[in-house]
C-alpha positions as CSV (number, residue, x, y, z in Angstrom):
1,L,-14.9,-5.7,-9.7
2,N,-15.1,-2.7,-12.0
3,A,-16.9,-0.7,-9.2
4,D,-17.8,2.9,-9.9
5,S,-18.3,5.6,-7.3
6,L,-22.0,4.7,-6.9
7,D,-21.1,1.1,-6.3
8,L,-18.6,2.1,-3.6
9,V,-21.2,4.3,-1.9
10,E,-23.6,1.4,-1.9
11,L,-20.9,-1.0,-0.6
12,I,-20.0,1.4,2.2
13,M,-23.7,1.8,3.2
14,A,-24.0,-2.0,3.2
15,F,-21.0,-2.4,5.5
16,E,-22.4,0.3,7.8
17,E,-25.7,-1.5,8.1
18,A,-24.2,-5.0,8.4
19,Y,-21.7,-4.0,11.1
20,G,-23.7,-1.3,12.9
21,M,-21.2,1.4,12.3
22,E,-20.9,4.7,10.6
23,I,-18.1,5.5,8.3
24,P,-17.5,9.3,8.2
25,D,-17.7,11.0,4.8
26,E,-14.0,12.0,5.0
27,D,-13.0,8.4,5.5
28,A,-15.4,7.1,2.9
29,E,-13.9,9.4,0.3
30,K,-10.6,7.7,0.8
31,I,-12.0,4.2,0.1
32,Q,-11.5,3.2,-3.5
33,T,-11.7,-0.6,-3.4
34,V,-13.6,-3.4,-1.7
35,G,-10.4,-4.4,0.0
36,Q,-10.0,-0.9,1.5
37,A,-13.6,-0.9,2.7
38,W,-13.1,-4.3,4.3
39,D,-9.9,-3.2,6.0
40,Y,-11.6,-0.1,7.3
41,V,-14.4,-2.2,8.8
42,K,-12.0,-4.6,10.4
43,E,-9.9,-1.7,11.9
44,H,-12.9,0.3,13.2
45,S,-15.3,-2.4,14.5
46,D,-15.5,-5.3,17.0
47,L,-13.9,-7.5,14.3
48,A,-10.5,-6.0,15.4
49,S,-10.7,-7.7,18.8
C-alpha cells in the first residue's frame, strides 16, 4: 500500500474508532503494516471470541 508513518497513524486511529478500543502508543509504534494492525485488532478486541 506504500503507507507512510502518517498513513499508519490514521489507520490505527480508524481501527480504534471503528472497534471502540485504544491501542497504546508503545504497541502502535510496533505496527508497521496494515496486516499487523488488523492482527492487533483481532487479538485485542471482541473479534477474538
